[in-house]
C-alpha angles and dihedrals in degrees: 000000000000120000116231111250114238109217099182109123092235093051095073092050091049090051093048094046090048091050091052088062093057122083112248094002117143131204113221132184114200119190144149110262091230140015118277093271092041093239098119130043116232088205110069135181093234138359118256116259109276095018115150112240116193101174126045129214088260093059099058126080100174139011115201131192132162087272097060148284126302117200111216105171111097095005125127120239090258092050091049092051092050092047093050092046088052094058095040120106108280090237090067104036097094092049091048091048091051092049092047090052092049088052090050092242093124 
């Protein structure tokens, strides 16, 4: 039986916070590295002004794309940037690296 996915913005935060209360639980974000046509990266250097963010860097243990797994928990900001660039679509990695350097993350 498949559970119905709750797409309300608050639902993800509730799930992550609940998981943090359970021993050995992990919070995982799974996403495609790019849009269906590959024209837009789903991993970005920074959120657009006014974007709604429902989970903080402290809520996420792992981010997974078809290119690999990035461990977030316990990583520095620089390590997080490198890990996320590493699982981004190869078409966007150079652009993400350049942006991270401009933001003094690398």
